[in-house]
C-alpha positions as CSV (number, residue, x, y, z in Angstrom):
1,X,95.0,106.6,98.3
2,X,92.9,104.9,100.9
3,X,93.2,106.7,104.3
4,X,92.0,104.6,107.2
5,X,91.4,105.8,110.7
6,X,90.8,103.1,113.3
7,X,89.5,103.9,116.8
8,X,90.0,101.1,119.3
9,X,88.2,101.1,122.6
10,X,90.8,99.7,124.8
11,X,90.4,96.6,127.0
12,X,91.8,97.0,130.5
13,X,95.6,97.2,130.4
14,X,95.6,96.9,126.6
15,X,98.3,98.8,124.7
16,X,98.5,99.5,120.9
17,X,101.9,98.3,119.6
18,X,103.6,99.6,116.4
19,X,103.7,96.1,115.1
20,X,99.9,95.8,115.2
21,X,99.6,99.2,113.4
22,X,102.0,98.0,110.7
23,X,100.1,94.7,110.3
24,X,96.8,96.6,110.0
25,X,98.3,98.9,107.3
26,X,99.7,95.9,105.4
27,X,96.5,93.9,105.5
28,X,94.3,96.8,104.5
29,X,96.7,97.7,101.7
30,X,96.4,94.1,100.4
31,X,92.5,94.2,100.7
32,X,92.4,97.5,98.7
33,X,95.0,96.2,96.2
34,X,97.1,99.3,96.9
35,X,100.7,99.7,95.8
36,X,103.3,100.1,98.6
37,X,103.0,103.4,100.6
38,X,99.6,104.3,99.2
39,X,97.3,103.1,102.0
40,X,97.7,105.2,105.2
41,X,96.5,104.0,108.5
42,X,96.1,106.0,111.7
43,X,95.2,104.1,114.9
44,X,93.7,105.9,117.9
45,X,93.4,104.3,121.3
46,X,90.3,105.3,123.3
47,X,90.0,104.5,127.0
48,X,86.8,102.8,127.9
49,X,86.0,105.7,130.2
50,X,85.8,107.9,127.1
51,X,83.3,105.7,125.3
52,X,79.5,105.3,126.0
53,X,76.4,104.0,124.4
54,X,72.9,105.2,125.0
55,X,71.4,102.9,127.6
56,X,74.8,101.8,128.7
57,X,77.5,99.7,126.9
58,X,77.6,95.9,127.5
59,X,80.3,94.7,129.9
60,X,83.2,93.0,128.1
61,X,82.4,94.7,124.7
62,X,85.3,96.8,123.3
63,X,84.3,98.0,119.8
64,X,86.5,99.2,117.0
65,X,85.4,102.0,114.6
66,X,87.0,102.2,111.2
67,X,86.6,105.2,108.8
68,X,87.6,104.6,105.2
69,X,88.4,107.5,102.8
70,X,88.9,106.4,99.2
71,X,89.2,108.6,96.0
72,X,86.3,106.6,94.5
73,X,83.8,104.3,96.3
74,X,83.2,100.8,95.0
75,X,79.8,99.6,93.9
76,X,77.6,98.3,96.7
77,X,78.2,94.6,96.0
78,X,82.0,95.1,95.9
79,X,81.9,97.4,99.0
80,X,80.1,94.6,100.9
81,X,82.9,92.1,100.0
82,X,85.5,94.7,101.0
83,X,83.7,95.4,104.3
84,X,83.7,91.7,105.1
85,X,87.5,91.5,104.4
86,X,88.2,94.6,106.4
87,X,86.1,93.5,109.4
88,X,87.7,90.0,109.4
89,X,91.2,91.3,109.2
90,X,90.9,94.0,111.8
91,X,89.0,91.7,114.2
92,X,91.7,89.1,113.9
93,X,94.7,91.5,114.3
94,X,93.1,93.4,117.2
95,X,91.6,90.3,119.0
96,X,88.0,91.3,118.8
97,X,84.9,89.5,117.5
98,X,83.8,90.6,114.0
99,X,80.5,91.8,115.5
100,X,82.4,94.5,117.4
101,X,84.1,96.0,114.3
102,X,82.2,98.8,112.6
103,X,83.2,100.3,109.2
104,X,82.2,103.7,108.0
105,X,82.9,104.8,104.4
106,X,83.4,108.5,104.0
107,X,82.3,110.4,100.9
108,X,84.6,110.0,97.9
109,X,87.8,111.9,98.2
110,X,88.4,112.7,94.6
111,X,88.3,116.5,93.9
112,X,88.0,117.0,97.6
113,X,91.3,115.8,99.0
114,X,94.7,117.2,98.1
115,X,98.2,115.7,98.6
116,X,101.1,118.0,98.4
117,X,98.9,120.8,97.2
118,X,97.3,118.7,94.3
119,X,93.7,117.6,94.3
120,X,93.2,113.9,93.8
121,X,91.2,113.3,90.6
């Protein structure tokens, strides 16, 4: 069930290609151990002009923010290992340093998310 939303702050003249999005979905599905067609990835491009940090963003830094929704969250130790794999894979695929990739786990989706009118249990 993992649903992953990725917001990429674009570098000048950068374009998000469908091949990159597919590669992200495949790599994340592998990291989560998901059967085919059960990890969904949505990628959003955000122009640099639409991103700011208090005190000003550093020149040349183009972060990526990843939100992960899973039916059940892993234990902390397992989550840390998963975060490292997610960070490394996304950094490599998107051409960013790992230090600019940020992962946010959303609350558990079970009994809160429905697919086709049926709650995930």
